[in-house]
N, CA, C and O atoms as a printed pandas DataFrame, in Angstrom:
     atom_number atom_name residue_name chain_id  residue_number  x_coord  y_coord  z_coord
0              1         N          MET        A               1   75.537   92.291  108.532
1              2        CA          MET        A               1   74.695   92.392  107.367
2              3         C          MET        A               1   75.556   92.745  106.168
3              4         O          MET        A               1   76.389   93.648  106.246
4              5         N          VAL        A               2   75.367   92.054  105.082
5              6        CA          VAL        A               2   76.155   92.262  103.883
6              7         C          VAL        A               2   75.414   93.214  102.967
7              8         O          VAL        A               2   74.220   93.056  102.714
8              9         N          THR        A               3   76.144   94.208  102.471
9             10        CA          THR        A               3   75.528   95.138  101.530
10            11         C          THR        A               3   76.020   94.804  100.131
11            12         O          THR        A               3   77.161   94.384   99.943
12            13         N          LEU        A               4   75.154   94.995   99.163
13            14        CA          LEU        A               4   75.489   94.683   97.788
14            15         C          LEU        A               4   75.695   95.976   97.010
15            16         O          LEU        A               4   75.035   96.981   97.274
16            17         N          ASN        A               5   76.617   95.942   96.046
17            18        CA          ASN        A               5   76.760   97.119   95.212
18            19         C          ASN        A               5   75.703   97.087   94.115
19            20         O          ASN        A               5   74.911   96.147   94.043
20            21         N          GLN        A               6   75.685   98.106   93.261
21            22        CA          GLN        A               6   74.624   98.236   92.269
22            23         C          GLN        A               6   74.637   97.100   91.253
23            24         O          GLN        A               6   73.574   96.637   90.838
24            25         N          ALA        A               7   75.802   96.649   90.850
25            26        CA          ALA        A               7   75.894   95.567   89.864
26            27         C          ALA        A               7   75.325   94.268   90.430
27            28         O          ALA        A               7   74.588   93.556   89.749
28            29         N          GLU        A               8   75.671   93.967   91.674
29            30        CA          GLU        A               8   75.157   92.750   92.307
30            31         C          GLU        A               8   73.641   92.835   92.489
31            32         O          GLU        A               8   72.922   91.856   92.284
32            33         N          ASN        A               9   73.169   94.023   92.880
33            34        CA          ASN        A               9   71.734   94.226   93.022
34            35         C          ASN        A               9   71.024   94.007   91.696
35            36         O          ASN        A               9   69.968   93.376   91.654
36            37         N          ALA        A              10   71.598   94.524   90.609
37            38        CA          ALA        A              10   70.990   94.366   89.293
38            39         C          ALA        A              10   70.938   92.903   88.882
39            40         O          ALA        A              10   69.941   92.453   88.317
40            41         N          ILE        A              11   71.999   92.158   89.157
41            42        CA          ILE        A              11   72.041   90.736   88.811
42            43         C          ILE        A              11   70.969   89.979   89.589
43            44         O          ILE        A              11   70.260   89.147   89.024
44            45         N          LEU        A              12   70.850   90.269   90.889
45            46        CA          LEU        A              12   69.839   89.582   91.694
46            47         C          LEU        A              12   68.426   89.939   91.244
47            48         O          LEU        A              12   67.549   89.075   91.210
48            49         N          LYS        A              13   68.198   91.211   90.897
49            50        CA          LYS        A              13   66.872   91.606   90.413
50            51         C          LYS        A              13   66.551   90.910   89.098
51            52         O          LYS        A              13   65.416   90.486   88.877
52            53         N          GLU        A              14   67.546   90.791   88.227
53            54        CA          GLU        A              14   67.350   90.113   86.948
54            55         C          GLU        A              14   67.017   88.630   87.171
55            56         O          GLU        A              14   66.127   88.079   86.523
56            57         N          LEU        A              15   67.745   88.001   88.094
57            58        CA          LEU        A              15   67.459   86.597   88.421
58            59         C          LEU        A              15   66.050   86.431   88.970
59            60         O          LEU        A              15   65.327   85.510   88.589
60            61         N          LEU        A              16   65.671   87.324   89.861
61            62        CA          LEU        A              16   64.336   87.253   90.445
62            63         C          LEU        A              16   63.265   87.434   89.380
63            64         O          LEU        A              16   62.263   86.719   89.377
64            65         N          ALA        A              17   63.470   88.391   88.473
65            66        CA          ALA        A              17   62.494   88.611   87.402
66            67         C          ALA        A              17   62.392   87.386   86.495
67            68         O          ALA        A              17   61.296   87.007   86.082
68            69         N          THR        A              18   63.525   86.771   86.188
69            70        CA          THR        A              18   63.528   85.567   85.354
70            71         C          THR        A              18   62.775   84.433   86.041
71            72         O          THR        A              18   61.968   83.737   85.424
72            73         N          LEU        A              19   63.055   84.263   87.325
73            74        CA          LEU        A              19   62.388   83.189   88.064
74            75         C          LEU        A              19   60.880   83.437   88.181
75            76         O          LEU        A              19   60.083   82.503   88.088
76            77         N          GLU        A              20   60.500   84.689   88.382
77            78        CA          GLU        A              20   59.071   85.001   88.458
78            79         C          GLU        A              20   58.381   84.741   87.121
79            80         O          GLU        A              20   57.260   84.234   87.083
80            81         N          SER        A              21   59.058   85.092   86.021
81            82        CA          SER        A              21   58.458   84.846   84.710
82            83         C          SER        A              21   58.338   83.345   84.437
83            84         O          SER        A              21   57.351   82.896   83.854
84            85         N          LEU        A              22   59.341   82.572   84.859
85            86        CA          LEU        A              22   59.269   81.118   84.701
86            87         C          LEU        A              22   58.115   80.546   85.523
87            88         O          LEU        A              22   57.402   79.648   85.074
88            89         N          LEU        A              23   57.946   81.073   86.714
89            90        CA          LEU        A              23   56.864   80.608   87.574
90            91         C          LEU        A              23   55.506   80.926   86.945
91            92         O          LEU        A              23   54.608   80.084   86.944
92            93         N          LEU        A              24   55.360   82.114   86.422
93            94        CA          LEU        A              24   54.104   82.476   85.763
94            95         C          LEU        A              24   53.844   81.610   84.534
95            96         O          LEU        A              24   52.708   81.217   84.268
96            97         N          GLU        A              25   54.897   81.321   83.797
97            98        CA          GLU        A              25   54.774   80.482   82.609
98            99         C          GLU        A              25   54.326   79.073   83.000
99           100         O          GLU        A              25   53.473   78.478   82.342
100          101         N          ARG        A              26   54.903   78.556   84.063
101          102        CA          ARG        A              26   54.515   77.220   84.526
102          103         C          ARG        A              26   53.079   77.202   85.036
103          104         O          ARG        A              26   52.352   76.231   84.829
104          105         N          GLU        A              27   52.673   78.282   85.705
105          106        CA          GLU        A              27   51.301   78.351   86.212
106          107         C          GLU        A              27   50.293   78.286   85.064
107          108         O          GLU        A              27   49.240   77.661   85.193
108          109         N          ARG        A              28   50.616   78.928   83.950
109          110        CA          ARG        A              28   49.710   78.922   82.797
110          111         C          ARG        A              28   49.572   77.518   82.195
111          112         O          ARG        A              28   48.514   77.144   81.689
112          113         N          LYS        A              29   50.662   76.756   82.261
113          114        CA          LYS        A              29   50.672   75.434   81.638
114          115         C          LYS        A              29   50.140   74.339   82.563
115          116         O          LYS        A              29   49.912   73.213   82.121
116          117         N          LEU        A              30   49.944   74.658   83.830
117          118        CA          LEU        A              30   49.559   73.636   84.797
118          119         C          LEU        A              30   48.087   73.271   84.678
119          120         O          LEU        A              30   47.248   74.128   84.402
120          121         N          PRO        A              31   47.779   72.005   84.886
121          122        CA          PRO        A              31   46.372   71.605   84.918
122          123         C          PRO        A              31   45.722   72.088   86.220
123          124         O          PRO        A              31   46.419   72.474   87.160
124          125         N          ASP        A              32   44.407   72.065   86.270
125          126        CA          ASP        A              32   43.680   72.523   87.451
126          127         C          ASP        A              32   43.938   71.638   88.661
127          128         O          ASP        A              32   43.779   72.080   89.799
128          129         N          SER        A              33   44.327   70.412   88.429
129          130        CA          SER        A              33   44.538   69.476   89.537
130          131         C          SER        A              33   45.929   69.613   90.178
131          132         O          SER        A              33   46.284   68.833   91.061
132          133         N          PHE        A              34   46.704   70.595   89.735
133          134        CA          PHE        A              34   48.053   70.785   90.272
134          135         C          PHE        A              34   47.976   71.136   91.751
135          136         O          PHE        A              34   47.202   72.009   92.144
136          137         N          SER        A              35   48.760   70.472   92.558
137          138        CA          SER        A              35   48.644   70.622   94.011
138          139         C          SER        A              35   49.442   71.818   94.534
139          140         O          SER        A              35   50.401   72.278   93.915
140          141         N          ILE        A              36   49.012   72.296   95.684
141          142        CA          ILE        A              36   49.697   73.405   96.347
142          143         C          ILE        A              36   51.064   72.946   96.847
143          144         O          ILE        A              36   52.016   73.727   96.855
144          145         N          ASP        A              37   51.166   71.692   97.263
145          146        CA          ASP        A              37   52.456   71.167   97.735
146          147         C          ASP        A              37   53.506   71.223   96.629
147          148         O          ASP        A              37   54.670   71.544   96.870
148          149         N          CYS        A              38   53.073   70.906   95.422
149          150        CA          CYS        A              38   53.999   70.965   94.287
150          151         C          CYS        A              38   54.459   72.404   94.050
151          152         O          CYS        A              38   55.629   72.640   93.751
152          153         N          MET        A              39   53.551   73.359   94.182
153          154        CA          MET        A              39   53.903   74.771   94.023
154          155         C          MET        A              39   54.886   75.212   95.108
155          156         O          MET        A              39   55.821   75.967   94.841
156          157         N          LYS        A              40   54.667   74.733   96.328
157          158        CA          LYS        A              40   55.575   75.073   97.418
158          159         C          LYS        A              40   56.972   74.540   97.134
159          160         O          LYS        A              40   57.968   75.222   97.376
160          161         N          ASN        A              41   57.037   73.317   96.619
161          162        CA          ASN        A              41   58.334   72.727   96.280
162          163         C          ASN        A              41   59.043   73.537   95.206
163          164         O          ASN        A              41   60.246   73.783   95.299
164          165         N          LEU        A              42   58.296   73.954   94.182
165          166        CA          LEU        A              42   58.882   74.786   93.124
166          167         C          LEU        A              42   59.402   76.101   93.698
167          168         O          LEU        A              42   60.504   76.545   93.374
168          169         N          HIS        A              43   58.595   76.709   94.551
169          170        CA          HIS        A              43   58.998   77.971   95.165
170          171         C          HIS        A              43   60.275   77.789   95.982
171          172         O          HIS        A              43   61.184   78.615   95.902
172          173         N          GLU        A              44   60.348   76.720   96.759
173          174        CA          GLU        A              44   61.539   76.453   97.569
174          175         C          GLU        A              44   62.766   76.247   96.687
175          176         O          GLU        A              44   63.862   76.688   97.034
176          177         N          GLN        A              45   62.590   75.583   95.553
177          178        CA          GLN        A              45   63.704   75.382   94.629
178          179         C          GLN        A              45   64.191   76.715   94.076
179          180         O          GLN        A              45   65.395   76.947   93.977
180          181         N          TYR        A              46   63.253   77.593   93.716
181          182        CA          TYR        A              46   63.629   78.908   93.182
182          183         C          TYR        A              46   64.335   79.744   94.246
183          184         O          TYR        A              46   65.330   80.407   93.950
184          185         N          VAL        A              47   63.842   79.722   95.460
185          186        CA          VAL        A              47   64.469   80.479   96.537
186          187         C          VAL        A              47   65.878   79.954   96.799
187          188         O          VAL        A              47   66.809   80.732   97.005
188          189         N          LYS        A              48   66.025   78.644   96.789
189          190        CA          LYS        A              48   67.340   78.038   96.996
190          191         C          LYS        A              48   68.305   78.469   95.898
191          192         O          LYS        A              48   69.466   78.779   96.166
192          193         N          ARG        A              49   67.820   78.486   94.668
193          194        CA          ARG        A              49   68.670   78.886   93.537
194          195         C          ARG        A              49   69.088   80.346   93.661
195          196         O          ARG        A              49   70.237   80.686   93.379
196          197         N          ILE        A              50   68.173   81.208   94.077
197          198        CA          ILE        A              50   68.512   82.623   94.256
198          199         C          ILE        A              50   69.575   82.771   95.345
199          200         O          ILE        A              50   70.526   83.535   95.182
200          201         N          LYS        A              51   69.418   82.047   96.449
201          202        CA          LYS        A              51   70.396   82.121   97.535
202          203         C          LYS        A              51   71.765   81.643   97.072
203          204         O          LYS        A              51   72.781   82.249   97.413
204          205         N          GLU        A              52   71.802   80.556   96.294
205          206        CA          GLU        A              52   73.077   80.047   95.795
206          207         C          GLU        A              52   73.739   81.059   94.875
207          208         O          GLU        A              52   74.949   81.273   94.952
208          209         N          GLU        A              53   72.952   81.680   94.007
209          210        CA          GLU        A              53   73.494   82.697   93.107
210          211         C          GLU        A              53   74.035   83.878   93.898
211          212         O          GLU        A              53   75.091   84.418   93.566
212          213         N          ARG        A              54   73.321   84.279   94.938
213          214        CA          ARG        A              54   73.751   85.409   95.756
214          215         C          ARG        A              54   75.060   85.084   96.465
215          216         O          ARG        A              54   75.947   85.931   96.567
216          217         N          ILE        A              55   75.173   83.853   96.954
217          218        CA          ILE        A              55   76.404   83.454   97.639
218          219         C          ILE        A              55   77.581   83.483   96.674
219          220         O          ILE        A              55   78.660   83.954   97.034
220          221         N          THR        A              56   77.393   82.985   95.450
221          222        CA          THR        A              56   78.498   82.999   94.496
222          223         C          THR        A              56   78.868   84.429   94.121
223          224         O          THR        A              56   80.045   84.726   93.914
224          225         N          ILE        A              57   77.882   85.317   94.031
225          226        CA          ILE        A              57   78.191   86.719   93.722
226          227         C          ILE        A              57   78.995   87.329   94.853
227          228         O          ILE        A              57   79.964   88.047   94.605
228          229         N          LEU        A              58   78.607   87.055   96.098
229          230        CA          LEU        A              58   79.326   87.617   97.233
230          231         C          LEU        A              58   80.728   87.049   97.351
231          232         O          LEU        A              58   81.632   87.741   97.819
232          233         N          GLN        A              59   80.931   85.796   96.933
233          234        CA          GLN        A              59   82.255   85.194   97.010
234          235         C          GLN        A              59   83.187   85.769   95.956
235          236         O          GLN        A              59   84.404   85.754   96.138
236          237         N          ILE        A              60   82.649   86.267   94.876
237          238        CA          ILE        A              60   83.477   86.836   93.816
238          239         C          ILE        A              60   84.108   88.143   94.267
239          240         O          ILE        A              60   85.267   88.419   93.959
240          241         N          ARG        A              61   83.333   88.959   95.010
241          242        CA          ARG        A              61   83.814   90.266   95.433
242          243         C          ARG        A              61   84.842   90.103   96.544
243          244         O          ARG        A              61   84.554   89.449   97.547
244          245         N          PRO        A              62   86.046   90.685   96.394
245          246        CA          PRO        A              62   87.060   90.553   97.432
246          247         C          PRO        A              62   86.692   91.375   98.663
247          248         O          PRO        A              62   86.069   92.431   98.560
248          249         N          HIS        A              63   87.084   90.877   99.809
249          250        CA          HIS        A              63   86.835   91.586  101.059
250          251         C          HIS        A              63   87.750   92.798  101.135
251          252         O          HIS        A              63   88.943   92.698  100.849
252          253         N          ASN        A              64   87.200   93.934  101.518
253          254        CA          ASN        A              64   87.967   95.171  101.703
254          255         C          ASN        A              64   88.766   95.506  100.454
255          256         O          ASN        A              64   89.979   95.707  100.516
256          257         N          GLU        A              65   88.077   95.564   99.321
257          258        CA          GLU        A              65   88.754   95.731   98.036
258          259         C          GLU        A              65   89.495   97.048   97.894
259          260         O          GLU        A              65   90.436   97.131   97.105
260          261         N          ARG        A              66   89.101   98.087   98.635
261          262        CA          ARG        A              66   89.787   99.375   98.548
262          263         C          ARG        A              66   90.934   99.491   99.536
263          264         O          ARG        A              66   91.677  100.472   99.506
264          265         N          GLY        A              67   91.090   98.512  100.405
265          266        CA          GLY        A              67   92.165   98.563  101.398
266          267         C          GLY        A              67   91.880   99.573  102.500
267          268         O          GLY        A              67   92.803  100.172  103.053
268          269         N          ALA        A              68   90.607   99.760  102.818
269          270        CA          ALA        A              68   90.227  100.727  103.839
270          271         C          ALA        A              68   90.598  100.222  105.224
271          272         O          ALA        A              68   90.783   99.023  105.430
272          273         N          GLY        A              69   90.703  101.136  106.161
273          274        CA          GLY        A              69   90.982  100.780  107.538
274          275         C          GLY        A              69   92.402  101.124  107.954
275          276         O          GLY        A              69   93.236  101.513  107.136
276          277         N          ARG        A              70   92.649  100.973  109.223
277          278        CA          ARG        A              70   93.972  101.312  109.760
278          279         C          ARG        A              70   94.993  100.258  109.352
279          280         O          ARG        A              70   94.691   99.068  109.257
280          281         N          LYS        A              71   96.185  100.726  109.118
281          282        CA          LYS        A              71   97.279   99.836  108.741
282          283         C          LYS        A              71   98.167   99.605  109.964
283          284         O          LYS        A              71   98.208  100.427  110.880
284          285         N          HIS        A              72   98.871   98.485  109.965
285          286        CA          HIS        A              72   99.811   98.209  111.049
286          287         C          HIS        A              72  100.987   99.157  110.916
287          288         O          HIS        A              72  101.563   99.305  109.837
288          289         N          ARG        A              73  101.334   99.788  112.008
289          290        CA          ARG        A              73  102.434  100.739  111.969
290          291         C          ARG        A              73  103.766  100.021  112.122
291          292         O          ARG        A              73  104.743  100.351  111.451
292          293         N          ALA        A              74  103.793   99.034  113.016
293          294        CA          ALA        A              74  105.046   98.354  113.320
294          295         C          ALA        A              74  105.135   97.031  112.562
295          296         O          ALA        A              74  104.135   96.339  112.366
296          297         N          THR        A              75  106.340   96.701  112.148
297          298        CA          THR        A              75  106.564   95.386  111.547
298          299         C          THR        A              75  106.598   94.348  112.670
299          300         O          THR        A              75  106.641   94.703  113.848
300          301         N          SER        A              76  106.578   93.091  112.308
301          302        CA          SER        A              76  106.587   92.044  113.337
302          303         C          SER        A              76  107.896   92.082  114.140
303          304         O          SER        A              76  107.889   91.805  115.340
304          305         N          GLU        A              77  109.018   92.422  113.488
305          306        CA          GLU        A              77  110.290   92.517  114.208
306          307         C          GLU        A              77  110.257   93.672  115.213
307          308         O          GLU        A              77  110.741   93.545  116.338
308          309         N          GLN        A              78  109.672   94.809  114.783
309          310        CA          GLN        A              78  109.567   95.949  115.689
310          311         C          GLN        A              78  108.663   95.622  116.870
311          312         O          GLN        A              78  108.952   96.013  118.001
312          313         N          ARG        A              79  107.580   94.915  116.617
313          314        CA          ARG        A              79  106.674   94.531  117.709
314          315         C          ARG        A              79  107.397   93.646  118.723
315          316         O          ARG        A              79  107.269   93.841  119.932
316          317         N          GLU        A              80  108.155   92.675  118.224
317          318        CA          GLU        A              80  108.901   91.794  119.124
318          319         C          GLU        A              80  109.925   92.581  119.941
319          320         O          GLU        A              80  110.118   92.327  121.129
320          321         N          TYR        A              81  110.575   93.537  119.284
321          322        CA          TYR        A              81  111.572   94.373  119.966
322          323         C          TYR        A              81  110.907   95.225  121.041
323          324         O          TYR        A              81  111.431   95.345  122.148
324          325         N          ILE        A              82  109.758   95.816  120.727
325          326        CA          ILE        A              82  109.020   96.641  121.687
326          327         C          ILE        A              82  108.608   95.799  122.893
327          328         O          ILE        A              82  108.728   96.249  124.032
328          329         N          ILE        A              83  108.130   94.593  122.654
329          330        CA          ILE        A              83  107.702   93.708  123.741
330          331         C          ILE        A              83  108.893   93.306  124.604
331          332         O          ILE        A              83  108.785   93.254  125.830
332          333         N          SER        A              84  110.039   93.019  123.963
333          334        CA          SER        A              84  111.216   92.642  124.748
334          335         C          SER        A              84  111.696   93.812  125.611
335          336         O          SER        A              84  112.122   93.612  126.748
336          337         N          LEU        A              85  111.627   95.037  125.069
337          338        CA          LEU        A              85  112.003   96.201  125.878
338          339         C          LEU        A              85  111.040   96.388  127.050
339          340         O          LEU        A              85  111.445   96.769  128.149
340          341         N          SER        A              86  109.774   96.116  126.800
341          342        CA          SER        A              86  108.775   96.241  127.860
342          343         C          SER        A              86  109.040   95.225  128.969
343          344         O          SER        A              86  108.917   95.553  130.149
344          345         N          TYR        A              87  109.403   93.990  128.602
345          346        CA          TYR        A              87  109.696   92.964  129.605
346          347         C          TYR        A              87  110.953   93.298  130.410
347          348         O          TYR        A              87  111.120   92.839  131.540
348          349         N          GLN        A              88  111.826   94.099  129.815
349          350        CA          GLN        A              88  113.038   94.516  130.533
350          351         C          GLN        A              88  112.741   95.620  131.547
351          352         O          GLN        A              88  113.612   96.007  132.327
352          353         N          GLY        A              89  111.491   96.128  131.530
353          354        CA          GLY        A              89  111.097   97.141  132.511
354          355         C          GLY        A              89  111.275   98.569  132.029
355          356         O          GLY        A              89  111.165   99.508  132.817
356          357         N          ILE        A              90  111.545   98.742  130.760
357          358        CA          ILE        A              90  111.715  100.102  130.224
358          359         C          ILE        A              90  110.338  100.720  130.051
359          360         O          ILE        A              90  109.404  100.047  129.616
360          361         N          SER        A              91  110.208  102.002  130.390
361          362        CA          SER        A              91  108.910  102.670  130.324
362          363         C          SER        A              91  108.468  102.836  128.872
363          364         O          SER        A              91  109.270  102.797  127.939
364          365         N          GLN        A              92  107.161  103.021  128.722
365          366        CA          GLN        A              92  106.603  103.175  127.371
366          367         C          GLN        A              92  107.119  104.446  126.698
367          368         O          GLN        A              92  107.328  104.459  125.485
368          369         N          ASN        A              93  107.327  105.516  127.472
369          370        CA          ASN        A              93  107.876  106.759  126.901
370          371         C          ASN        A              93  109.289  106.542  126.371
371          372         O          ASN        A              93  109.628  107.020  125.289
372          373         N          LYS        A              94  110.115  105.823  127.131
373          374        CA          LYS        A              94  111.490  105.562  126.690
374          375         C          LYS        A              94  111.509  104.648  125.469
375          376         O          LYS        A              94  112.312  104.835  124.556
376          377         N          ILE        A              95  110.609  103.648  125.460
377          378        CA          ILE        A              95  110.527  102.755  124.292
378          379         C          ILE        A              95  110.125  103.560  123.066
379          380         O          ILE        A              95  110.673  103.350  121.984
380          381         N          ALA        A              96  109.170  104.483  123.217
381          382        CA          ALA        A              96  108.745  105.327  122.096
382          383         C          ALA        A              96  109.914  106.160  121.587
383          384         O          ALA        A              96  110.076  106.336  120.379
384          385         N          GLY        A              97  110.730  106.674  122.508
385          386        CA          GLY        A              97  111.910  107.445  122.098
386          387         C          GLY        A              97  112.917  106.590  121.349
387          388         O          GLY        A              97  113.476  107.024  120.342
388          389         N          ILE        A              98  113.153  105.371  121.839
389          390        CA          ILE        A              98  114.107  104.454  121.193
390          391         C          ILE        A              98  113.651  104.114  119.778
391          392         O          ILE        A              98  114.438  104.176  118.833
392          393         N          ILE        A              99  112.374  103.754  119.639
393          394        CA          ILE        A              99  111.842  103.385  118.323
394          395         C          ILE        A              99  111.823  104.593  117.396
395          396         O          ILE        A              99  112.083  104.460  116.200
396          397         N          SER        A             100  111.518  105.777  117.938
397          398        CA          SER        A             100  111.515  107.000  117.118
398          399         C          SER        A             100  112.911  107.269  116.567
399          400         O          SER        A             100  113.058  107.637  115.402
400          401         N          ASN        A             101  113.944  107.087  117.406
401          402        CA          ASN        A             101  115.323  107.296  116.954
402          403         C          ASN        A             101  115.715  106.279  115.885
403          404         O          ASN        A             101  116.421  106.622  114.937
404          405         N          GLN        A             102  115.266  105.036  116.029
405          406        CA          GLN        A             102  115.632  103.988  115.070
406          407         C          GLN        A             102  114.946  104.192  113.720
407          408         O          GLN        A             102  115.571  104.019  112.673
408          409         N          THR        A             103  113.680  104.553  113.741
409          410        CA          THR        A             103  112.918  104.641  112.487
410          411         C          THR        A             103  112.945  106.030  111.857
411          412         O          THR        A             103  112.706  106.172  110.658
412          413         N          GLY        A             104  113.236  107.053  112.658
413          414        CA          GLY        A             104  113.215  108.414  112.141
414          415         C          GLY        A             104  111.801  108.989  112.082
415          416         O          GLY        A             104  111.597  110.084  111.557
416          417         N          GLU        A             105  110.845  108.271  112.606
417          418        CA          GLU        A             105  109.463  108.744  112.672
418          419         C          GLU        A             105  109.083  108.942  114.130
419          420         O          GLU        A             105  109.656  108.320  115.024
420          421         N          LYS        A             106  108.105  109.822  114.360
421          422        CA          LYS        A             106  107.630  110.064  115.718
422          423         C          LYS        A             106  106.705  108.939  116.149
423          424         O          LYS        A             106  105.703  108.660  115.490
424          425         N          TRP        A             107  107.047  108.293  117.259
425          426        CA          TRP        A             107  106.202  107.247  117.853
426          427         C          TRP        A             107  105.677  107.765  119.176
427          428         O          TRP        A             107  106.427  108.343  119.963
428          429         N          ASN        A             108  104.400  107.562  119.425
429          430        CA          ASN        A             108  103.783  107.989  120.680
430          431         C          ASN        A             108  103.764  106.850  121.683
431          432         O          ASN        A             108  103.837  105.672  121.333
432          433         N          ARG        A             109  103.662  107.248  122.947
433          434        CA          ARG        A             109  103.579  106.268  124.022
434          435         C          ARG        A             109  102.337  105.396  123.870
435          436         O          ARG        A             109  102.373  104.204  124.179
436          437         N          THR        A             110  101.240  105.981  123.396
437          438        CA          THR        A             110   99.996  105.213  123.262
438          439         C          THR        A             110  100.108  104.138  122.192
439          440         O          THR        A             110   99.504  103.072  122.313
440          441         N          THR        A             111  100.879  104.413  121.145
441          442        CA          THR        A             111  101.094  103.391  120.117
442          443         C          THR        A             111  101.853  102.210  120.713
443          444         O          THR        A             111  101.508  101.053  120.477
444          445         N          ILE        A             112  102.876  102.515  121.478
445          446        CA          ILE        A             112  103.663  101.474  122.151
446          447         C          ILE        A             112  102.766  100.698  123.110
447          448         O          ILE        A             112  102.818   99.469  123.164
448          449         N          ARG        A             113  101.943  101.425  123.866
449          450        CA          ARG        A             113  101.024  100.796  124.824
450          451         C          ARG        A             113  100.068   99.837  124.112
451          452         O          ARG        A             113   99.842   98.723  124.585
452          453         N          ASN        A             114   99.505  100.266  122.978
453          454        CA          ASN        A             114   98.571   99.412  122.237
454          455         C          ASN        A             114   99.249   98.149  121.724
455          456         O          ASN        A             114   98.654   97.072  121.742
456          457         N          ILE        A             115  100.483   98.276  121.271
457          458        CA          ILE        A             115  101.221   97.099  120.788
458          459         C          ILE        A             115  101.456   96.122  121.937
459          460         O          ILE        A             115  101.338   94.911  121.752
460          461         N          ILE        A             116  101.781   96.627  123.100
461          462        CA          ILE        A             116  102.036   95.772  124.265
462          463         C          ILE        A             116  100.731   95.100  124.717
463          464         O          ILE        A             116  100.728   93.915  125.051
464          465         N          ILE        A             117   99.633   95.849  124.728
465          466        CA          ILE        A             117   98.341   95.287  125.149
466          467         C          ILE        A             117   97.891   94.176  124.206
467          468         O          ILE        A             117   97.426   93.129  124.656
468          469         N          VAL        A             118   98.028   94.401  122.900
469          470        CA          VAL        A             118   97.624   93.374  121.922
470          471         C          VAL        A             118   98.503   92.138  122.086
471          472         O          VAL        A             118   98.015   91.016  121.945
472          473         N          ALA        A             119   99.778   92.321  122.380
473          474        CA          ALA        A             119  100.683   91.178  122.539
474          475         C          ALA        A             119  100.336   90.365  123.780
475          476         O          ALA        A             119  100.506   89.145  123.785
476          477         N          LYS        A             120   99.855   91.019  124.828
477          478        CA          LYS        A             120   99.522   90.304  126.059
478          479         C          LYS        A             120   98.232   89.505  125.902
479          480         O          LYS        A             120   98.052   88.486  126.570
480          481         N          ASN        A             121   97.338   89.952  125.034
481          482        CA          ASN        A             121   96.061   89.239  124.822
482          483         C          ASN        A             121   96.238   88.228  123.784
483          484         O          ASN        A             121   95.292   87.515  123.450
């Protein structure tokens, strides 16, 4: 389900109000012999236009604009190196120690394990 921010909500409400006012204006000008089928067609056109406008509004907003979520810890070269060490039969604890020494950061066995699992799938 897609959620809209306040600006997008305001734009859609404004469009809906405009379309409703146009519909009311047309109803006043219509003769008594105006058919229900014609009204249904007009309604379908307005609904289609609202959907198209909503789609264009959603396409304008970038996905994950704040950069939220977990970031990749290892570069692609590090991932390949970790996988090659794993294929050589080195334990995940030893691989974590090797990578920790190379990068100067603490790497856990579970991080190494997750990288290996993702590579196998």
